[in-house]
C-alpha positions, 0 to 999 in steps of 0.5 A: 579523499579526493571528491570520490564521492557527492557531488555538488548538486551540480554533477560537479565533482566536488574538488573540480568545483572548489577548484575552479570557485576558488579562482572566483572567490580570490579576485573578490577578495580584496573587496570581501576584505574591505566589506568585511564580509563575502559577498551575497553571489559569494554565500549563494553560489555555495548554497547553489552548490549544495557545500553547505549541506556537504556534511548533515547527513543525508535525513535533512537532506544533506550528502552524507559525505565524509571528513575528509572528502568536506576538509579536502574541499575548504583547504581549495576554497581557502587556496582563494580565500582564507575568510571565504574558506573558513566561513562557509566551511564553519557555515555547514560544519554548523549546519551539521551541529544543528542536525545534533537535536531532537526530532522536533527542533530539526522539523523548524530548522529543515524544514525549507528545505534549505541549509539552516545558515548559522554562527557558534560561538562557543564559550557560554559567556551568555545565561540561560535560566530555567522557565517553565517549557525552556529558557531565557536566555541574555547574554552576549557572545562574540566571534560570531561567523557568517552572522551577516549571512545566517537565518539562525543562531547557536548560542551557548550559555550557562545553566543558571541552575546548575551551571552546566553549558547549554546549548540554545538555538533561535531565529536571527530576528532574536538576536542583535548584531554589534559591527565590532569585527575591524581587524587586521585580517580574517577580516571577511568573517565578520566574525561581529557580536552576538547580544541575546536580551530575554528571549524565550528559547523552548526546551526543544530547542536547546542541548545540553552541550555535553552531550553536543561535544562528545555523542548521545545527541537525541540527534544520532539516532535519528540519522545512524549512518551520519559523522554527528557520533564525531568528537566534536572539538576534534572535528571542529578544531580540524575544519578551522585549520585546514583554510591555514594550508590552504591559504600556504599553499596558496603563498607556496604558488603564487612565491613561486610564480612571482620569482619566474618574471621579479627583478631584483633591485639593484642587480642590473637584470638579474631575475630574482628567481636568479638568486640563491637566496632565494632558492634558499628560502623557497626551499625551508618554504616547501618543507614546511608548508608539505610537513603541513600537507602531511600532517592533515592528511595524517589527521584526515584520517585519524579524524577519520578513525575515531569518529565513529567511537563517538564519545569512546574515542581516545582521549590520546588521539582527541588531544594528538588531533587539537595538537597536529591541527596546531602544529598545520596553524604554526608550520603555515604562519612559518612558511609564510613570513619566510615568503613574505620576506623573501619577496620584497617591498612590492609585495606589501602592496594591497594588490598582493595576495601575499599580505592580504594572505600574513595578515590572515595566518597571522588571525587564525594563529590568535585562535584559542584552538591554536594556541599553541604553547596551551595544547602542547603542555596537554599532550605531553600531559596525556603522553605521560598519562597524567589526569587532565582537567575538565579546565584542559579538555575546553 
């Protein structure tokens, strides 16, 4: 899990690169939040290193890294900036998803030797009308993370004849971007809305959602040694939860360092780190972050174990991964809430990273993937052997 596989394009161990890059991301975090997008130099550094190629198969110029190695890099990047870790990781994941398309589409995606950057809002909120040679696609999709850096867009629309979802890929110039991402946290992800107005998408640039989600995609036989058969929902959910762990680890380190020097108000000069209540809150947060880290490590192991089974991966394990991801985010939120409450009013200044980490985690927790009630109900239902519905597994 700790970087013994592929290296960056410059020959650096991925973990070393991630730790150094995270420091630069931290210095850019406030400006990125204000701009509501990642700085160009952040995306360029990731491109230069080959980060977006980590998961992609070697046959398209990728590195074919394991998910565990990739997730460890994402965790480390997110210690510097949650929005950066989230956006960069999803752009890398979406490049991997594009490898599930057939050979003709892959030739277009990867024709210039550069990893394609594409947002992929997954909800089927548009329609795809079958016509000769493909589909005419229309609709509006929210949560298009990374759209500001994209050269392709991947959307999920309902086939108007069969009502079966189908993924459709189109160049960025085919869509309109609605600037709607005015939010309290995760602002630099630039997760604006995408509008498509009757765009023709050739058949080879489409893929049924079931083939994308659970194996049997036309791209898998082209790259038999890759991770393309891994169940999409389980993989995606763990990728999304990993930034929360990185943020909580960074917040814990910030609090620890700050308490060594911060004076307690109205105490006659005593350091806050000497107070028993500080020890208590720090210990509570340490326990929660440790629990989140252990859950994440076990989730990485489970994903690597069931991933090669593709569509045959046990349902209970896939559901457990979703539960684990929601628990990681829940624990990270609780830990950073505790640290923020114990930090005093000065931690609320915009120059303090803790206030941004708190807001970023609150927004992350609101993502539908981490809906605790829904996820826990599903896990309990599966554990007791009750049948699931298609809606349960969305």
